[in-house]
Each structure stands twice: as C-alpha cells, then as structure tokens.
C-alpha positions in Angstrom: -9.6 -41.1 27.8 -10.9 -38.7 25.0 -13.6 -37.6 27.5 -10.9 -36.8 30.2 -8.9 -34.7 27.7 -12.0 -32.8 26.6 -13.1 -32.1 30.3 -9.5 -31.0 31.0 -9.6 -28.6 28.0 -13.0 -27.2 29.0 -11.8 -26.5 32.5 -9.0 -24.3 31.2 -11.0 -22.5 28.6 -14.2 -21.9 30.4 -14.8 -18.5 31.9 -16.4 -20.2 34.9 -13.1 -22.1 35.6 -11.3 -18.9 36.4 -11.7 -17.3 39.8 -9.6 -14.3 38.9 -11.2 -10.8 39.0 -9.9 -7.3 38.7 -10.1 -4.6 41.2 -10.6 -1.1 39.5 -8.5 1.9 40.9 -8.4 5.4 40.0 -5.1 7.2 40.1 -5.0 11.0 40.6 -1.8 13.0 40.1 -2.5 16.6 41.2 0.3 19.2 41.1 -1.4 22.7 41.3 2.0 24.6 41.5 2.7 23.2 38.1 -0.9 23.4 36.7 -0.9 19.6 36.1 -3.7 17.2 36.9 -4.0 13.6 35.5 -6.5 11.0 36.0 -5.7 7.4 35.1 -7.4 4.0 35.4 -5.7 1.0 36.8 -6.6 -2.5 37.7 -5.0 -5.0 40.0 -5.7 -8.7 40.2 -8.3 -9.1 42.8 -7.2 -12.4 44.3 -3.6 -11.3 44.7 -4.5 -7.8 46.1 -6.8 -9.2 48.8 -4.8 -12.3 49.8 -4.6 -12.3 53.5 -7.0 -9.4 54.1 -9.6 -10.3 56.7 -13.4 -9.7 55.6 -14.2 -7.6 58.7 -15.1 -3.9 58.1 -12.1 -2.6 60.1 -9.5 -4.7 58.1 -11.2 -3.8 54.8 -11.1 -0.1 55.7 -7.4 -0.3 56.6 -6.6 -2.1 53.4 -8.4 0.6 51.4 -6.4 3.2 53.3 -3.2 1.6 52.1 -4.1 2.0 48.5 -5.4 5.6 49.0 -2.1 6.7 50.8 -0.4 5.8 47.4 -3.0 7.8 45.4 -5.0 5.0 44.2 -8.8 5.2 45.0 -11.7 2.8 44.5 -14.4 4.2 42.1 -17.5 2.9 43.7 -18.6 6.4 45.0 -15.8 8.7 44.7 -15.4 12.5 44.7 -11.9 14.0 44.2 -10.9 17.7 43.8 -7.7 19.2 42.5 -7.6 22.9 43.1 -5.5 25.2 40.9 -5.0 28.9 41.5 -7.7 29.9 39.0 -9.8 26.6 38.7 -11.1 23.7 40.7 -11.5 20.3 38.9 -13.8 17.9 40.4 -14.0 14.2 39.5 -16.9 12.0 40.5 -16.9 8.3 39.6 -19.3 5.4 40.4 -19.1 1.8 39.9 -21.8 -0.9 40.7 -20.8 -3.5 43.3 -19.4 -6.6 41.7 -22.0 -9.3 41.0 -22.4 -12.5 39.2 -23.1 -12.8 35.5 -21.4 -11.4 32.4 -18.9 -8.8 33.4 -20.1 -8.7 36.9 -16.8 -9.2 38.6 -15.4 -5.9 37.3 -18.4 -3.6 36.4 -17.8 -0.6 34.3 -16.8 2.7 35.9 -18.7 6.0 35.0 -16.7 9.3 35.4 -17.7 12.9 35.4 -15.0 15.8 35.2 -16.0 19.3 36.1 -14.2 22.5 35.9 -15.6 25.2 38.3 -18.9 23.4 38.4 -19.2 23.1 34.6 -19.1 19.5 33.1 -16.3 18.7 30.7 -16.9 15.0 30.5 -20.2 13.6 31.8 -20.8 10.0 32.8 -18.2 8.5 30.3 -17.0 5.0 30.5 -13.6 5.1 32.3 -11.4 1.9 32.2 -12.3 -1.4 30.6 -15.9 -2.5 30.0 -17.3 -5.4 28.2 -20.1 -3.5 26.5 -18.0 -3.0 23.5 -18.1 0.8 23.6 -15.0 2.8 23.5 -13.6 3.7 26.8 -11.4 6.6 28.2 -8.3 5.4 30.0 -6.6 8.6 30.8 -7.4 12.3 31.1 -4.8 15.2 31.3 -5.5 18.7 32.5 -2.7 21.3 31.8 -3.4 24.6 33.4 0.1 26.4 33.8 0.5 29.3 36.1 0.2 32.6 34.4 2.6 33.3 31.6 3.4 29.5 31.1 0.9 28.8 28.4 -2.8 28.1 27.9 -5.1 25.7 29.6 -5.5 22.2 27.8 -7.5 19.2 28.5 -7.1 15.9 26.6 -8.1 12.3 26.9 -6.7 8.9 25.7 -9.6 6.8 24.4 -9.5 3.2 23.5 -11.9 1.3 21.1 -13.3 -2.0 22.2 -12.5 -4.8 21.2 -9.8 -3.8 18.5 -8.1 -1.6 21.0 -7.2 1.4 18.7 -6.2 4.6 20.6 -7.4 8.0 19.9 -5.9 11.1 21.5 -8.7 13.7 22.0 -7.3 17.2 22.5 -10.0 19.6 23.6 -7.8 22.7 23.5 -8.2 25.7 25.8 -11.8 26.8 24.7 -14.0 24.9 27.2 -16.9 27.1 27.1 -19.1 24.8 25.0 -17.6 21.4 26.0 -19.8 18.8 27.6 -19.0 15.4 26.2 -21.1 12.4 26.9 -20.3 8.6 26.2 -22.6 8.5 23.3 -20.6 11.2 21.6 -17.4 9.2 22.2 -19.1 6.0 20.7 -20.4 8.0 17.7 -16.9 9.5 17.1 -15.4 6.1 17.2 -17.9 4.6 14.8 -16.3 6.6 11.9 -13.1 4.8 12.3 -14.6 1.1 12.5 -16.4 1.2 9.2 
C-alpha cells in the first residue's frame, strides 16, 4: 500500500507526468498617431490552445492567422515594424523549435529592437526562460507627435527565480544605447548580493 501511495505522489510531482506546455506569443500595440508602441510577452496553455486543431499545414496556418488577427504573433522568426512620423521601430524575434529535455517545451525568445536601424536592445531574453537570467517582459516606446513631449523608451525586466521587477527607463537620449542580455544580467546581479 505504501508503494502505491509513493507511486501516486511521484506521478503528480514529476515533471515528466505533466503534458502541459506553453506557447509563446508576442503582442504588439502600435498607435503611430499617438506616438505609442508597446511590446508584451504572453503565453497560453499549449494543450488548450491547440485542442481540436488539425496537424496539417493548412489548418496550422489558419490557426496562426486567428492569433495574428488579434495582434498576437508567434516569435519563432518574426519581424514587425511600427512606423511613426519621425521614426521606424523594428522588432525581430527568434525562438528555437520546441524539443525534448530541460526547458525544451517552451524555449526562450530572443528579441532585438531597432530605431531607424540603430539597435536599442540586441538579442535580449524576452519572456520566461529557465536559464535563471533576468528577462524582459514588456517594452514601451513613447514618441509623441511634435509638441507633446520627448521620446522615451522603457522596459520592465524580471529577475529569475525571485521574480523581482525593475523598471528601466532609457530616457530620450538614444545616441549611445545598445543593451545586450549580459548587461541586463550584470545590472541585476547588484540586487541579488
């Protein structure tokens, strides 16, 4: 009887027993008339999101279009532009295909944000990862039309695994900004000591 209880508990505490997986999504809110661009990470339960979807290419494409019609995009190989009157913001993301092994069901997303071809963020971790490194979960660009204020770019970054949040405001002087993941990790290490 003890063996049965142990086996039962092992099934419900083992990672291998759970078939759930997350599907990474990137949400863009681009409103050039108001000088507003926001990039957010989201995740949905993979089993629930794909229930009833056929595995053929046409069905998969139609399923993806449903998400994209609502502003949610899959980050595997993505390029998105938000064009303001005076600036073009380009986001590129990449994510390896899901695979077996540790963290393989939802691999980390890498994101680069450019303003008029100049990199602001380069290959930063975007959304949850299991590497233990801090990860960016949201980026805001405020670039109001003339006379409404100055340009500002900010990011919300979360440390792993303690989930502390840092609001990083880059301000309006972007002439020397090119932030990499190792700089974010180094910055967060000051707070974890």
